[in-house]
C-alpha positions in Angstrom: 0.0 0.0 0.0 1.4 3.5 -0.8 2.6 5.6 2.1 0.8 8.6 3.5 1.6 12.0 1.9 3.8 13.5 4.6 7.4 13.7 5.8 7.8 13.6 9.6 10.4 14.7 12.1 11.2 12.9 15.4 11.8 14.3 18.9 15.3 12.9 19.6 18.1 10.6 18.6 16.2 7.4 19.1 12.7 6.3 18.5 10.4 6.3 21.5 7.8 3.5 21.9 5.1 6.0 21.1 6.9 7.2 17.9 7.4 3.7 16.8 3.7 2.9 17.2 2.8 6.1 15.4 5.1 5.3 12.4 3.7 1.8 12.0 0.1 3.2 12.0 0.6 6.4 10.1 3.2 5.3 7.5 4.7 8.6 6.6 6.4 8.8 3.2 9.7 9.9 4.7 11.7 11.2 7.7 13.7 14.4 8.0 16.5 14.7 10.5 17.7 17.7 12.5 20.6 18.4 15.0 18.4 17.1 17.8 18.4 13.7 16.1 22.2 13.5 15.8 24.9 12.3 18.2 27.4 10.3 16.1 27.5 8.2 13.0 26.5 4.9 14.6 23.6 6.5 16.3 22.3 8.2 13.1 22.6 5.0 11.1 20.7 3.1 13.8 18.0 5.8 13.8 17.6 5.6 10.0 17.4 1.8 10.2 14.8 1.8 13.0 12.6 4.3 11.1 12.7 2.1 8.0 12.0 -1.0 10.1 9.0 0.7 11.6 7.4 1.7 8.3 8.5 -1.5 6.6 10.2 -0.2 3.5 13.2 1.8 2.3 11.6 5.1 3.0 13.5 8.3 2.0 15.5 9.9 4.7 16.0 13.7 4.3 18.3 16.2 5.9 19.3 19.9 5.3 23.0 19.6 4.7 23.9 22.7 2.7 27.0 23.9 4.4 27.5 27.2 6.1 24.7 28.2 8.4 22.5 25.2 7.4 24.4 22.0 8.3 22.8 19.4 10.6 25.8 17.2 10.6 29.0 18.9 11.8 32.1 18.6 14.0 33.5 16.6 15.6 32.0 13.7 13.6 31.6 15.4 10.2 33.4 18.2 8.3 32.4 21.8 8.0 31.3 22.8 4.5 31.3 26.3 3.1 28.2 28.3 2.4 26.8 28.6 -1.2 28.3 32.1 -1.6 31.8 30.6 -1.5 31.1 28.7 -4.7 29.6 31.8 -6.2 32.6 33.9 -5.4 35.0 31.4 -6.8 32.8 31.1 -9.9 33.2 34.8 -10.5 37.0 34.5 -10.5 37.1 31.3 -12.6 33.9 29.7 -13.8 35.2 26.2 -14.1 37.0 26.4 -10.8 33.7 27.5 -9.1 31.7 24.7 -10.7 34.3 22.1 -9.9 34.4 23.2 -6.3 30.6 23.1 -6.0 30.6 19.6 -7.5 33.4 18.4 -5.2 31.7 19.8 -2.0 28.3 18.2 -3.0 29.9 14.9 -3.8 31.7 14.8 -0.4 28.4 15.7 1.4 26.8 12.9 -0.5 29.5 10.5 0.7 28.9 11.6 4.3 25.1 11.0 3.9 25.3 7.8 2.0 27.4 6.3 4.8 24.5 6.9 7.2 21.7 5.7 5.0 20.5 9.2 4.3 19.5 9.4 0.7 17.9 12.9 0.2 19.5 16.3 0.8 17.5 19.5 0.8 19.9 21.1 -1.5 20.5 23.0 -3.9 19.3 26.4 -3.0 18.1 28.1 -6.2 16.9 31.4 -4.6 18.1 34.7 -6.0 18.5 37.3 -3.3 18.0 41.0 -4.0 19.2 44.1 -2.1 17.1 44.7 1.0 15.9 41.1 1.3 16.0 39.2 4.5 19.3 37.4 5.4 17.5 34.1 5.8 18.8 33.3 2.3 21.8 35.6 2.2 25.1 33.7 1.9 23.2 30.4 1.3 22.7 31.7 -2.3 25.2 31.0 -5.1 24.8 34.5 -6.5 22.4 37.3 -7.5 21.8 36.5 -11.1 19.5 33.7 -12.3 21.8 32.1 -14.8 24.7 31.8 -12.3 22.4 30.4 -9.6 21.0 27.9 -12.0 24.3 26.6 -13.3 25.8 26.2 -9.8 22.7 24.6 -8.4 22.6 22.2 -11.3 26.2 21.2 -10.7 25.5 20.5 -7.1 22.3 18.5 -7.8 24.2 16.3 -10.3 27.0 15.7 -7.9 24.6 14.7 -5.1 22.9 12.2 -7.5 26.3 10.8 -8.5 26.9 10.1 -4.8 23.6 8.2 -4.4 21.7 11.1 -2.8 18.6 12.8 -4.3 18.5 16.6 -4.3 15.6 18.8 -3.2 15.7 22.1 -5.0 14.4 25.0 -2.8 12.5 27.2 -2.3 10.3 27.1 -5.4 9.3 29.5 -6.9 11.8 31.7 -5.1 12.5 33.0 -1.6 15.3 35.4 -2.5 13.1 38.5 -2.8 11.4 38.0 0.6 11.9 40.8 3.2 11.0 38.5 6.1 12.2 35.2 7.4 9.4 32.7 6.8 10.4 30.7 9.8 9.0 33.6 11.8 6.4 35.5 9.7 4.9 35.6 6.3 6.9 37.4 3.6 5.0 39.3 1.0 6.6 40.1 -2.4 4.9 42.8 -4.4 7.0 42.8 -7.6 5.3 42.4 -10.9 5.1 39.0 -12.7 7.4 40.0 -15.5 10.2 40.7 -12.9 9.4 37.4 -11.1 9.5 35.4 -14.3 12.9 36.9 -15.3 14.6 36.5 -11.9 13.0 34.4 -9.1 11.3 31.8 -11.3 14.1 31.5 -13.9 16.5 29.2 -12.0 13.7 26.8 -11.1 12.7 26.7 -14.8 16.2 25.6 -15.6 16.1 22.9 -12.9 12.5 21.7 -13.6 13.6 18.1 -14.2 15.0 17.5 -10.7 13.1 14.8 -8.7 12.1 16.8 -5.7 11.4 20.5 -4.9 10.4 22.4 -1.7 7.9 25.3 -1.8 8.4 28.8 -0.5 6.1 30.1 2.2 6.0 33.5 0.4 3.1 35.5 -0.9 3.5 36.9 -4.5 0.8 39.5 -4.8 1.1 39.7 -8.6 -0.4 36.2 -8.7 -2.2 35.6 -5.4 -2.5 38.5 -3.0 -3.5 36.4 0.0 -2.0 32.9 0.2 1.7 31.9 0.2 2.9 29.6 -2.6 2.6 26.5 -0.4 -1.2 26.9 0.0 -2.0 28.8 -3.2 -3.6 27.0 -6.1 -2.6 29.8 -8.4 1.0 29.6 -7.3 1.1 25.8 -7.7 -0.2 26.4 -11.2 2.8 28.7 -11.8 5.1 26.0 -10.5 3.6 23.2 -12.6 2.8 25.2 -15.8 4.8 28.4 -16.1 7.9 26.9 -14.5 7.1 23.4 -15.8 8.2 21.5 -12.7 7.2 17.9 -12.9 8.7 16.2 -9.8 7.5 15.7 -6.3 6.4 19.0 -4.8 6.8 19.0 -1.0 5.9 21.9 1.3 8.4 23.7 3.4 7.8 22.9 7.1 4.2 23.6 7.8 5.0 24.5 11.5 6.9 27.6 10.4 5.6 31.0 11.5 4.7 32.1 8.0 1.6 29.9 7.9 -1.5 30.4 10.0 -4.3 28.2 11.3 -4.0 24.8 13.0 -1.4 22.3 11.9 -4.1 20.1 10.5 -5.6 23.0 8.5 -2.2 23.9 7.1 -1.6 20.3 6.1 -5.0 20.0 4.5 -4.5 23.3 2.6 -1.1 22.3 1.2 -2.5 19.1 -0.2 -5.7 20.6 -1.5 -3.8 23.3 -3.5 -1.4 20.8 -5.1 1.5 19.9 -2.9 2.2 16.2 -3.3 3.7 15.8 0.2 3.5 17.8 3.4 6.7 18.4 5.5 6.3 18.6 9.2 9.6 18.9 11.1 9.3 19.7 14.9 8.9 16.1 16.2 5.9 17.0 18.4 3.9 13.8 18.5 0.5 15.5 18.8 1.1 17.6 15.7 2.5 14.6 13.9 -0.8 12.8 14.7 -2.8 15.8 13.5 -1.0 15.9 10.2 -1.4 12.1 9.7 -5.1 12.4 10.3 -5.8 14.7 7.4 -3.3 14.0 4.7 -4.2 11.2 2.2 -2.4 8.1 1.1 -0.3 8.9 -2.0 -2.3 8.3 -5.1 -2.8 9.3 -8.7 -0.2 11.7 -10.1 1.3 12.3 -6.7 2.0 8.6 -6.3 3.5 8.4 -9.8 5.8 11.4 -9.1 6.9 9.9 -5.7 7.7 6.5 -7.3 9.6 8.2 -10.1 11.6 10.2 -7.6 12.6 7.2 -5.5 13.4 5.2 -8.6 16.1 7.7 -9.4 18.1 6.6 -6.3 21.2 4.7 -7.3 24.4 3.4 -5.9 27.2 6.0 -5.7 29.6 6.2 -8.7 33.2 5.3 -8.1 35.0 8.0 -6.2 38.4 8.5 -4.5 37.0 10.0 -1.3 40.4 10.4 0.4 41.9 12.3 -2.5 38.8 14.4 -2.9 38.8 15.4 0.8 42.5 16.4 0.6 41.8 18.6 -2.5 38.7 20.1 -0.9 40.6 20.9 2.3 43.3 22.7 0.3 40.6 24.7 -1.5 39.0 25.7 1.8 42.4 26.7 3.2 42.6 29.3 0.5 39.1 30.5 0.8 39.9 33.8 2.4 41.7 34.8 -0.8 38.5 33.9 -2.7 35.7 35.2 -0.6 37.2 38.1 1.3 35.0 38.6 4.3 32.7 35.7 3.6 32.8 33.0 6.2 31.6 29.4 6.1 
């Protein structure tokens, strides 16, 4: 039987008896991990295995492992990776060097994740920030022009897939113009559609064939003056038709401050307006139960897209990880010459 159309979080580093019972009954499509779920490599791998055992299948395991400010796995057990802006700065000096660095960093991240059984990374970031926008994207972005962002994001996505990890492009159709952090409150973008098409939407159009994408909790008044993209049928139509995105569309975390109403109302709205899968991250069991009670079992086109995405998982291609880590360490040692005041 197909899984239920949501991705869940968990409270801590090990399944509780109540969580295990919930997972067996609710059968979420996947799991997303955060720092609260992480102690060391053996523990993370055991948590991944216990989740899959509870749902009875090789469910997708997601994590936000971008580098920079957004990195759930870190020292002392995993390396620090640079922010996206590092690759963009290097790209400006030498296009091929920047792309090669982006590929190498993503391929090494994939190696870290693959060793733990994590097979989905919420990366690349295809948002295009503008002057005056909130720093929630900031140095996570690869640049401020759509073409540059698209080409670096594409290189990172391909490197992840070469390492056996599926990419999730975010935050479709664009969070870079937002003047508020959607974790805290609802951003409203008032620019005209022609501007949005030429900038914010453009990288996602170039990346429309990637298997998974995460929505932006952002209102675009030129298209829908009230609802954020996650819960706007008009914006989902933009994503599916104007942008042409055909993969699994998952919401950003529905517990974020940008959305209003009960958790169950948010989940219901995201599904009703066209998201394939709802993402709920905080690991609060009562909220997890509320989400599970209103989202459907995957069916129809959503089920087809989900199966197609998971069928894209493959074993990692041959890779000299030791040599790659040495080369990447040397690259990072010289990063102050590349990025000036940028930090990882």
